[in-house]
N, C-alpha and C positions, 0 to 999 in steps of 0.2 A: 366542370372544375378541373383545373390543371394542377393535380396533386404534385407538390414540390416547389411551386412557384415561390411561396414565402421562404422556403429554405434557400432558394437562390438569392433572396433579399438579404438573408443572414450572411452570405458570403458572395457579394456581388462581383468580386474579382476572380471568381472561379475560372471563367472562360479565359480571362487574361492569364491567370496562373498556369492553366493547362497549356496555353500556347507557349508561355515562357519555358515551362518544364520540358516541352518537346525540343525547344531550341537549346536549352542548357539544363538538362535534368539534374545534375548534381547540385548546382547552385540554387535552383528553384526549390528542390527538396530540402536542402539545408536551411534555407530561409524560412520555410514554413515550419520546420521542426523547431528551430530556435524561437520563433514567434510564439509557439505553444509551450515550449519547455521553460523559458525564463520565469514566467509567473509561478510555475509549480516549484521550481528550485527556490525562488524567493520565499514562497509560502512555507516550504519545508524548513527554512532557516528560522521562521518565527516559532516553530514548535518547541525547541529546547528553551527558548526565552521564557515561555510560561513556566516550565519546570523550574528554572532558576529563580523566578520570582516567588513561586510557591515555597521553594526551599528557604529562600531568604526571609520571607515573611514569617513562616512558622518556626524557622530556625532561631529567630530572635525571641521566641517565647521562653519563659523561665524554666520550662520542663521539656526535656528531649523526647518524652513519650509522644508529644503531639507531632513532632517531625517524623518519628517512627510510624505513627498511625497514618499520616498522609502518604508516606512512602509506600507502605503496605497497600493502602487503598488504591493509590494511583497505579501501582504495579498490577493489581487485580483487574482494574478496568482497562488497562492497556492490553492485556492478554484477551480479556473478554471481547472488547470491541474490535481488536485485530481479527478475531475469529469471524466477524461478520463483515469484513472488508469486501466480501464478494458483492455486496450491494452496490459498491462503487464500481468495481471492475466489470461485473457482468452488465451493468447498465451502460457503461461506456462502450463496450464492444458492440452490443446490440443496437444502441442508438446511432453509433457511427455508421454501421451498415445500413440502417434505415435512412440516414441522411444521404448516403451514397445512392440509394434507390430513389431518392427524392420523394419519400412517402411521409407526408405530414401526419397521416393517421397513425402510422407505426410509431413515429417519434412521440406524438402526444400520448398514446396509450402505454408506451413503455414507461413514461414518467408516472402515469397513474398507477400502473401495476406495481412498479418499484416502491412507490410511496405507501401503497396499501400493504405490501409485503413488509416494509420497514415498520409500519405501525403495528402490524400483527406480531412480529417478532419482539418489538419493544414492549408490548403489553404482556406477552408471555414472560419476558425477563422480569418485569415488575411483579407479576403474580408468583413467580418462583424465586423471588429475590432472597428470601430467608435461607432456604437450603443452599442456593448457589453461592451466596456470600459466605456462609459457614464453611462450605467445602473449599472454596478458594482460599480463605484465610487459613484453614487447617493445612492446606498444601504449602502455603508460604511460610508457615511455622514461625511466626513472630512471638515475642514475649506476651504473656497473658494480659498485661496492662495495655500494651500497644495494640493487641488484637481486639480488645474490647472497644477501644477508641476507633480503630479502623472499621469495625462493624458498624458503628454509629455513622461514620463518614460514608461508608458504602451504601447504607440504607437511604441516605440523602442523594448520593450520586446516581443511584439506579433510577431515580425518578426522571432523569433526562434521557433514558435509553431510547424512547421513541424519537426524540429530537435528534440525537446523535446519529441513529440509523437512517432517519429521513434525510439528514444532511449528507450522508454518504451517497444516497440515491440522487440527490440534487446535484452534487459535485460531478458524479458520473454522467448524468444527463447532459449537463452543460459541456463537459469535456468531450463527450461524444459528438457534440455540435461544433467542436473546435473552438470553444470559448474557455480558455484556461484562466482568464483574468477573474472570472467568478470565483475560482478556487482561492486565488490570492485575496480577493475582497472579503470572502466569508471567513477565511482563517484569520486574517488581520483583525476583522471585527470581533470574532470570537475571543481571540487572545487578548485584544485590547480591553474589552468589557470585563473579561475574567481578571486581568491584572488590576484594573481600577477597583473592582468589587473586593478582591483580595485585600487591598489596602484599606478600603472602607470598613469591611466587616471585622478584620483581625486587628489592624492598627487603630482604626477609628472607634469601633464599637466594642472592642475587647473580646471578640469571639475567638475560638481556637480552631481546631481541625474542622469543626462543623461549619465555620464561616467559609473556609476554603471550599468545602463541598457545595454549599449554597451558591457561592460565586460561580462555580463551574456550571451548575444546573441553570442558573439564570442566563449565563453566557450562551449555553447551548440553545435555549429556546429563543434568545435574541437572534442568533444566527439563523434559526429556522424561520423566524418571521421575516428576516431580510431576504432569505432564499425564496420564501413564498412570494414576496413582492417582485423579485426578479423573474420568477416563473410566470406570474400574471403578465408581465411585460412581454416575455418571450412567446407565450401562447397566442398573443395577438397577431404574431407573425405567421402562425400556422393555420391553415385552412381546416375546416371541419369542427367537430365537437366530440366530447367524450361519449362513448356508447356503453350502456350498462352491461351488455353481454360480453364486452371486451374486458371489463373491470371486475365483474362479479361472478363469472363462470370459471370454474377451476380449469376447464379444458383450454381456456385462452392463455393460461400461464405455462404451457408445456415447455416452450423454448426457454423462458426465463428460469423455470425450475431446473431444467437440464443444465444450463450454464452455471447457475448459482450452486447447485448441489456439488458439482465437480470442483468448483472454486473453493467451497467450504471444506471439502476433504483435503484439497491441496494445502489450504491455509492451516488446517489442523496438523498436517505433516510438518510444515515449517515451524509451527509453535512447538511441537514435540522436539524437533531437532535443536531449537534454541534452548528450551528448558532442560533438555538432557545435557547439553554442553555446560550450562550453568551449574546444574546439580553435580556433575562429575568434577567440575573445578572446585566446588565447595568442599567436597570430600577431601581434597588435598590441603585444606587449611585456608585460613583467612587471607594470608598474603597472596597465595595463588588465585583465590577467588577475586580479590581486589585487582590484581594485575590483569586477569582476564577481562574484568569489567572495564578497565581502562582501555584495553586493546579493542574491545567491542565498540567503543566509541569511535575508533578509527573507521571501522566498517560502516557505522552509522553516518559519519561525515561523508564518506564516499557515496552512500546510498542517496543522500539528499540530491546530488547532481544526477546520478544514474537514473533515479526514479523520474526525474523531470523528462529525460529523453525517452524513457520507456513509456510514460504516459502520453507523450506526443505521438509516439509510434502507434499506440492503441487507437487514437482518434484518426490518424491519417491512413494507416493501413486498413482500418475498419471501413472507412469511406471508400477506399479503393476496392475492397472486397465487395461492398454493396453495389458499386458501379460495374463490377466485373472487369476492371482495368488492371491487369496483372503487371504490366510494365510500370504503371504508376506505383503499384504496390511494391515492386522491387526497388524502385527509386527511393521510396520512403524508407525502406529497410536499410538501404545503403547509406542514406543520409543520417539516419539515427545511429547506425553503426560507426560512422565517422566521428560524431560527437562523443559517443559512448567510449570508444577506444581511446580517443584523445584524453578524456577525463580519467579513465582508468590508468593510463600511462602516467599522467601528471600526478595522480594520487600515489602510485607506486614509487615514483621518483621522490615525491615529498616525504614519504615514510622512510625511504632509504637514507635521504640526506638530513632530514629534520625529525626523525622519529623520536629520538631521545628528548629533544626540546619539547615536542608535543606531549610526551609522557610527563615531563616536569611541569608542564602547564596544567595538566589534569590532576596531578597528585604531588604533595610535598613530602610524602613518606619515603625515606631512602630505600627501605627494603622492598617496597612495592615498585619503586622506580627501577631498581636493579633487576627485579624479577621480570617485569614487563619488557625491559630492554632485551632480555635474553630470547624473547619470542618475536622480536621485530621482523626477522626474515619471513615469518608467516604473513605478516601484514604487507610486506612488499609483494608477495606472490598473490595474495587474495584478490585485490582489485582486477588483476589481469585474468584471473580465472572466473570470478563472479560476474564480470561485465556481460558475459554471454547469457547468463541466466536472466539478468535484469532486462537486457535488450529483447531476448526472444520471448520472455513472459509478455512484454508489451505487444509484440507481433502476434502472438497466439491469442491474446485477449481480443485484439482487433479482428482476427479471423474467427473468433469464438471456437477455436480448437482447444477447448479446455480439458478434454480428456487426456490429451497429450501432456499438458502441464501437470496434471495430477499424476500421471505415470512417471514423469521425471522425478517427482518427489519420492515415489515408491522405489525407483531405481537408486536414487541417492541414499535413502535410508538403508537399502539392502547392502550398500558398500560401507556406509558410516558405522553401523553398529558392530559388524564383525571386525572392522579395522580398529575400532576402539578396544574391543575385547582382546584382540591379539596384542595391541600395544600394552595393555595392562598386564597381560600374561608374560610377555617376552622382554619388555624394557625394564631396566632398573628403576627404582623409585624416583631417582633424580630426573629421569626423562619421561615420566608418565604424562606430564602435562604437554610435552612435545608430541606424545602419542595422541593425546586428545585433539591438539590443533591439527595434526596430520589427518585424523579421522574427519574432522569438521571440514577441512580443506578438500578432502576426497569427496565428501558429500556434495560440496558445491561443484567440484569438477565433473562428477558423474551427472549431476543435474544439467549442467551446461552442455555436456557432450550428448546427453539424451535429447535435449531440445534441438541441438544442432542437427542431429541425425534425422529427427522428425522434419525439421525445416527443409533439409536437403531432399528428403523423399517427396514431400508435398510440392516443392518447387519443380521437381522433375516430372511428377505424374499428375498433379492436380492444379496447383496454383500457377497456371500458365495459359496464355491465350489460345493455344491450339486445342487444349482440353475443354476450355469453357469460354467461348467467345463473347457471350452476352449476359450470362447470369452468374451470380456468385455461387461458390460451393459452401454448403453447410455440412455439419457433421452430426450423424445420428448417434444413438447410444452405443452402437458398436464401433464408433469411430470411423465408419466408412463415409467417404465423400458422397454427397447426393445433390441433385439439382433441386433448387427451391422452386 
């Protein structure tokens, strides 16, 4: 059996692309990056659409408590599921490297292992749902009536945890095989079904926040069924079969556990940084909190595009690592950097020239508009600083150098918290929110600088043909490069 032949069928133009990339590396790399990035960018744009429909449907009910309940519940699950995003990222990096090695068996078993891991975590979340939901809603600190309704909403939503986490693994698996259109198809289906069921349950059947929750659960399992159908089709292209010892022995999960554990810690650090920023803004009053929330939407808008290029970098650099082709790896990094820097520059310019107009689009409250406008300079600087963390996150996921990503979060937090404390201690009250934005920007800058330093080191000493002519480097628990 020629392991990898079906993978060649998945990308029949690889030999031609390689020849083109040798003749014109920048153009070929950019073409491949754009082909992967645009479906991800487009799928990201569909995400806020669902939130708008949820808000519009529940917001037209006669009592505002239902909207408050959905807002609290949706916030809880956004943080909860974001914490398990490693199931997507880790699966992408490892699958991309397996594709580079042309190992059908690894590609197949990474899917099986990731889906079993997702099912296990999802089952645990359901079993522990009562205390988890109570703790989460206590931290969100909503009104008593809204919290009671949010708890009912959350008890329904948690039922889809296995489906949501399995969908993360499926998206990562397909992206690792350089198929980002599956991401677009699954997200469009999920959001489309969700919107239709929102209207049916709430407008048609007279349900309230519980109807919104059931719509989401059904949509998540519909997406899982669709993803399962796509998996069956894809597995037909892979030689071999699932082996029980690769799926049901704990020792077979060593690499997956190592990658996902560090990704989980890294994600928790990011969650803490965002939650801390929001909580410190809330202490300064409702107007500052609202202004900061508006400005965070600027960052979210920028991330929709930057995430697309980072995800493309994950798949393409991961395959290059798997093949041990470090010049191809470098070409993909340069290509992704070109798109990312152009996007960041365009965003900074847009915020500089049209920031006040964007603020007015997001809020009609004069005091919030004026407050947000005073912090616009931070928005102009942020894309130019954050672009490196987005880009290099993608590169390091592709190389499965996750320990370094985790360390960058620690370094950022080590600068972020003291900077905030000094700002509170030294700045007058009128400037304390500027101090908060400075600390948050410093967190991003230190994270970007740390990743850049790691990248420079590994490109000089490990990620280069002279060091490793035939096989990729992996990273053990101590972070040292080793041959596979």
